[in-house]
C-alpha positions as CSV (number, residue, x, y, z in Angstrom):
1,X,16.4,-11.2,-5.6
2,X,14.4,-14.7,-5.5
3,X,12.4,-14.5,-2.0
4,X,12.9,-17.2,0.3
5,X,10.4,-20.2,0.1
6,X,6.9,-19.8,2.0
7,X,6.7,-20.1,5.8
8,X,6.1,-23.4,7.4
9,X,2.9,-23.1,9.3
10,X,4.3,-26.2,11.4
11,X,4.5,-26.6,15.2
12,X,8.1,-26.1,15.1
13,X,8.2,-22.5,13.4
14,X,5.1,-21.6,15.9
15,X,7.2,-22.5,18.5
16,X,10.4,-20.5,17.2
17,X,8.0,-17.2,16.7
18,X,6.7,-17.7,20.0
19,X,10.1,-17.9,21.8
20,X,11.2,-15.2,19.8
21,X,8.3,-12.7,20.7
22,X,8.0,-14.1,24.0
23,X,4.4,-15.5,23.4
24,X,2.9,-19.0,25.3
25,X,1.0,-21.8,23.2
26,X,1.6,-20.5,20.1
27,X,0.2,-22.6,16.9
28,X,-0.9,-21.5,13.4
29,X,-4.7,-21.3,11.9
30,X,-5.1,-24.1,9.2
31,X,-4.9,-21.3,6.5
32,X,-3.8,-17.8,6.0
33,X,-5.8,-15.2,6.6
34,X,-5.1,-12.7,3.7
35,X,-2.2,-12.9,0.7
36,X,-1.1,-9.3,-0.7
37,X,1.6,-8.8,-3.0
38,X,4.1,-8.4,-0.8
39,X,3.5,-10.2,2.2
40,X,0.6,-13.1,3.7
41,X,-1.0,-12.9,7.0
42,X,-1.3,-15.9,9.2
43,X,-3.5,-16.2,12.3
44,X,-1.5,-17.0,15.2
45,X,-3.2,-18.2,17.8
46,X,-1.7,-17.8,21.3
47,X,-2.3,-18.9,25.3
48,X,-3.3,-14.8,25.1
49,X,-5.1,-14.6,22.4
50,X,-4.7,-14.3,18.4
51,X,-2.0,-12.0,16.8
52,X,-1.4,-11.4,13.3
53,X,1.9,-12.6,11.4
54,X,2.8,-11.1,8.8
55,X,5.3,-13.3,6.4
56,X,7.0,-10.6,4.3
57,X,8.3,-12.0,1.1
58,X,11.0,-9.7,0.0
59,X,13.3,-10.0,3.1
60,X,15.8,-6.9,1.3
61,X,13.1,-4.2,1.1
62,X,12.8,-4.2,4.8
63,X,15.1,-2.1,7.2
64,X,14.7,-2.0,10.9
65,X,15.1,1.8,11.2
66,X,12.5,2.6,8.7
67,X,10.5,0.0,10.6
68,X,10.5,2.0,13.7
69,X,9.6,5.1,12.1
70,X,6.6,3.7,10.8
71,X,5.7,2.3,14.2
72,X,6.0,5.7,15.9
73,X,4.1,7.3,13.2
74,X,1.1,4.2,13.9
75,X,1.4,5.1,16.9
76,X,0.8,9.4,16.7
77,X,-1.7,8.2,14.4
78,X,-3.6,6.4,16.8
79,X,-3.5,8.9,19.6
80,X,-5.6,11.3,17.2
81,X,-8.0,8.5,16.3
82,X,-7.0,6.7,13.3
83,X,-7.3,3.2,14.3
84,X,-4.4,0.7,13.3
85,X,-3.1,-2.4,14.6
86,X,-0.4,-2.7,17.2
87,X,3.1,-3.5,16.4
88,X,5.0,-6.0,18.2
89,X,8.9,-5.8,19.0
90,X,10.4,-9.4,19.7
91,X,12.3,-10.3,23.1
92,X,15.6,-8.5,21.6
93,X,13.3,-5.4,21.1
94,X,13.4,-5.8,17.2
95,X,10.1,-5.3,14.7
96,X,11.8,-7.6,11.9
97,X,12.0,-11.3,13.4
98,X,14.7,-13.0,11.0
99,X,13.7,-17.1,11.0
100,X,16.4,-20.0,10.6
101,X,15.1,-20.9,7.1
102,X,15.7,-17.1,5.9
103,X,12.0,-15.8,6.1
104,X,11.0,-13.1,7.4
105,X,8.2,-12.3,10.0
106,X,6.4,-9.1,11.6
107,X,3.6,-9.3,14.8
108,X,0.4,-7.1,14.7
109,X,-2.5,-6.9,17.0
110,X,-5.2,-9.2,15.3
111,X,-8.1,-7.2,14.4
112,X,-11.3,-8.8,14.0
113,X,-13.3,-7.9,10.4
114,X,-13.4,-7.9,7.1
115,X,-11.1,-6.0,4.1
116,X,-13.3,-3.3,2.6
117,X,-14.9,-4.7,-1.0
118,X,-14.8,-1.5,-2.0
119,X,-15.3,2.5,-1.2
120,X,-18.4,2.3,-0.3
121,X,-19.5,4.1,2.7
122,X,-15.8,5.1,3.6
123,X,-15.8,8.4,1.8
124,X,-15.9,10.7,4.6
125,X,-13.7,8.3,7.2
126,X,-11.2,8.5,4.2
127,X,-11.2,12.4,4.2
128,X,-11.4,12.7,8.0
129,X,-8.3,9.6,8.0
130,X,-6.4,12.0,5.5
131,X,-6.7,15.1,7.5
132,X,-5.7,13.6,11.2
133,X,-2.7,12.5,9.3
134,X,-1.9,15.0,7.6
135,X,-1.9,17.4,10.7
136,X,0.4,15.2,12.9
137,X,3.2,16.8,14.3
138,X,5.8,14.1,13.8
139,X,9.7,14.7,12.6
140,X,9.8,13.6,8.7
141,X,11.9,10.2,8.9
142,X,13.5,8.7,5.8
143,X,14.0,9.3,2.4
144,X,11.2,9.3,-0.4
145,X,11.0,6.2,-1.9
146,X,12.3,6.5,-5.6
147,X,9.0,4.7,-7.4
148,X,6.7,7.9,-6.1
149,X,10.0,10.2,-8.5
150,X,10.5,8.6,-11.3
151,X,8.7,6.3,-13.6
152,X,10.2,3.2,-15.1
153,X,12.4,2.6,-18.0
154,X,12.7,-0.1,-20.7
155,X,8.7,-0.7,-21.5
156,X,10.0,-1.8,-24.9
157,X,12.4,-4.1,-23.3
158,X,9.7,-5.8,-21.0
159,X,7.2,-6.0,-24.2
160,X,9.9,-8.1,-25.9
161,X,10.6,-10.5,-22.9
162,X,6.4,-10.8,-22.9
163,X,6.0,-11.3,-26.7
164,X,9.0,-13.9,-26.8
165,X,7.2,-15.4,-24.0
166,X,3.9,-15.3,-26.0
167,X,2.4,-13.9,-23.2
168,X,-1.7,-13.5,-24.0
169,X,-1.8,-10.0,-22.5
170,X,1.0,-8.7,-24.3
171,X,-0.5,-7.0,-27.2
172,X,-3.0,-5.4,-24.2
173,X,0.3,-3.6,-22.7
174,X,1.3,-2.7,-26.6
175,X,-1.9,-0.8,-26.6
176,X,-1.7,0.7,-23.2
177,X,1.8,2.3,-23.8
178,X,0.8,5.3,-25.4
179,X,-0.8,6.4,-22.8
180,X,1.8,5.0,-20.3
181,X,4.0,7.4,-22.0
182,X,2.1,9.9,-21.4
183,X,1.9,10.1,-17.8
184,X,4.9,9.1,-17.5
185,X,6.1,12.7,-18.3
186,X,4.0,13.9,-14.9
187,X,5.8,11.7,-12.6
188,X,8.8,13.6,-11.4
189,X,11.2,14.4,-7.8
190,X,8.8,17.1,-5.3
191,X,10.5,19.9,-3.5
192,X,11.7,18.6,-0.1
193,X,10.4,21.9,2.0
194,X,7.0,20.5,2.8
195,X,7.0,16.9,3.1
196,X,5.2,15.0,6.1
197,X,4.9,11.8,7.3
198,X,2.6,9.6,5.1
199,X,1.1,6.5,4.8
200,X,1.2,6.1,1.3
201,X,-0.7,3.2,0.6
202,X,-4.6,3.9,1.5
203,X,-6.5,1.9,-0.7
204,X,-10.0,0.3,0.0
205,X,-7.9,-3.7,0.5
206,X,-5.8,-1.5,3.4
207,X,-8.3,-1.0,5.5
208,X,-11.0,-3.5,7.4
209,X,-14.2,-3.1,9.0
210,X,-15.0,-4.9,12.5
211,X,-18.0,-6.5,13.7
212,X,-18.7,-2.9,16.0
213,X,-18.6,-1.0,12.3
214,X,-15.0,1.0,13.1
215,X,-12.7,1.1,9.8
216,X,-8.9,0.3,10.8
217,X,-6.3,1.2,8.6
218,X,-3.8,-1.6,8.2
219,X,-0.5,-2.4,6.0
220,X,1.6,0.8,7.0
221,X,4.9,-0.9,5.4
222,X,5.2,2.1,2.5
223,X,5.2,5.0,5.3
224,X,7.9,7.6,4.6
225,X,8.0,11.2,3.4
226,X,5.8,12.5,1.1
227,X,3.8,15.5,0.1
228,X,0.4,16.0,1.5
229,X,-1.2,17.1,-1.4
230,X,0.3,13.8,-3.3
231,X,-1.2,11.7,-0.9
232,X,-4.6,13.4,-1.0
233,X,-4.7,13.2,-4.7
234,X,-3.3,9.4,-4.7
235,X,-6.3,8.5,-2.3
236,X,-8.7,10.4,-4.5
237,X,-7.9,8.5,-7.4
238,X,-7.4,4.8,-5.3
239,X,-11.1,5.1,-3.8
240,X,-13.0,7.2,-6.2
241,X,-11.5,6.6,-10.2
242,X,-11.5,3.6,-12.3
243,X,-10.0,4.2,-15.8
244,X,-11.9,7.4,-16.8
245,X,-15.3,6.9,-14.5
246,X,-14.8,9.4,-11.9
247,X,-17.3,9.3,-9.0
248,X,-17.8,12.9,-8.4
249,X,-20.1,12.4,-5.3
250,X,-17.4,10.1,-3.6
251,X,-14.9,12.7,-4.0
252,X,-16.8,15.6,-2.7
253,X,-17.4,13.6,0.4
254,X,-13.8,13.0,0.8
255,X,-12.5,16.5,0.5
256,X,-15.6,17.9,2.6
257,X,-14.5,15.6,5.1
258,X,-10.7,16.5,4.8
259,X,-11.5,20.2,4.7
260,X,-14.0,19.7,7.7
261,X,-10.9,18.2,9.7
262,X,-8.8,20.8,8.8
263,X,-6.8,18.9,6.4
264,X,-3.8,21.4,4.7
265,X,-3.2,20.2,1.4
266,X,-4.9,21.4,-2.1
267,X,-4.1,19.8,-5.6
268,X,-2.3,22.6,-7.0
269,X,-2.0,21.1,-10.7
270,X,-1.2,17.6,-12.3
271,X,2.2,17.4,-10.1
272,X,0.0,16.2,-7.4
273,X,-0.3,13.2,-9.2
274,X,3.0,12.4,-9.3
275,X,3.4,10.0,-6.8
276,X,0.5,7.9,-7.5
277,X,1.5,7.8,-10.9
278,X,5.1,6.8,-10.5
279,X,3.2,4.2,-7.9
280,X,1.1,2.7,-10.3
281,X,3.4,2.4,-13.0
282,X,6.0,0.6,-11.1
283,X,3.6,-1.7,-9.9
284,X,2.5,-2.5,-13.6
285,X,6.2,-3.0,-14.5
286,X,7.1,-4.8,-11.6
287,X,3.8,-7.4,-11.7
288,X,4.6,-7.8,-15.7
289,X,8.0,-8.4,-14.8
290,X,7.3,-11.1,-12.0
291,X,4.7,-12.9,-14.1
292,X,7.4,-13.8,-16.4
293,X,10.0,-14.9,-14.0
294,X,11.3,-18.5,-14.3
295,X,13.1,-18.3,-10.7
296,X,9.8,-17.5,-8.7
297,X,7.1,-19.6,-7.2
298,X,4.0,-20.1,-9.4
299,X,1.9,-18.2,-6.9
300,X,3.8,-15.1,-7.0
301,X,3.5,-15.5,-11.1
302,X,-0.2,-15.9,-11.0
303,X,-0.9,-13.2,-8.5
304,X,1.3,-11.0,-10.4
305,X,-0.7,-11.8,-13.9
306,X,-4.1,-10.9,-12.2
307,X,-2.6,-7.7,-10.8
308,X,-1.4,-6.4,-14.3
309,X,-5.0,-7.4,-15.6
310,X,-6.1,-4.8,-12.8
311,X,-3.8,-2.4,-13.5
312,X,-4.3,-2.1,-17.2
313,X,-8.1,-1.9,-16.7
314,X,-7.9,0.9,-14.4
315,X,-5.1,2.6,-16.5
316,X,-6.4,6.4,-15.4
317,X,-6.1,8.9,-18.2
318,X,-5.0,12.9,-18.1
319,X,-8.5,13.8,-18.5
320,X,-9.5,11.8,-15.5
321,X,-6.9,14.0,-13.5
322,X,-8.3,16.8,-15.0
323,X,-11.6,16.3,-13.3
324,X,-10.4,15.2,-10.1
325,X,-8.4,19.1,-10.1
326,X,-11.5,21.1,-11.3
327,X,-13.3,19.0,-8.0
328,X,-11.0,20.1,-5.8
329,X,-10.5,23.8,-7.2
330,X,-15.0,23.9,-6.5
331,X,-14.3,23.4,-3.0
332,X,-11.7,25.9,-2.7
333,X,-14.2,29.0,-4.4
334,X,-17.1,27.8,-2.6
């Protein structure tokens, strides 16, 4: 589906949003505060202080019932010390706000700070946060994202389309296909008996450091049921592994903090990486497709090209997976 056009940060749009959320004196800051693959964040000034307004690029990917489950999970996490922006509903009680031009937005509390540039100094925080989330007694709501349970198909068709358009990085993808095929064999559905609610996107770029030094976990849009061990494995990969480079000290610090906090998960084998690999390969396939989609704005395509390069450079190996497993077994035998 082609997304609606970019949100117009006009006085008219600001007034509509203010009315929908019951805010006074709303106006947009001059430029977006942040931009990701699925949305853009604007600082919305109001008579009562700033808010973060998230413009959602792909409206059909969002469901009000799912959002309510996410908000409940966020709230429970804040109660045990996981800092996050508060979500605000419209005056009708809905968290998703549909605009007259077809756009879709959500409203959050404004967090003053900066996104983490990398994992440095946050390994213990990561372990503590995961242990707190995985020990929450929340009821599991919803179904797992299919991206986490089945690998993308039709890589050959995608490669052929890239070559027809003479995309300069088509050969890079072709060289990566044997490894992609090997990793795809590790992606499979997991048993449903041990599901817990998980954030499922705990990466450095979804963490903000406030002026006081506190770390705040943002972007809970992927919240849903998953296995704790798979979220733990994904976090270790996203924070401490790039391609075949493994930060053993960072992994050890995260695992030590996770265990000290009572985190219940252990990595039982390569299957622990199934959700991580499913999401990684799905992102690579999707962004490569977006990069050559002629019905999308140039901005979406440019971001997709950069993302493809990032993913290809960071494509893991089975050797790195096994090294992470070895480090987890070490803490189990101490």
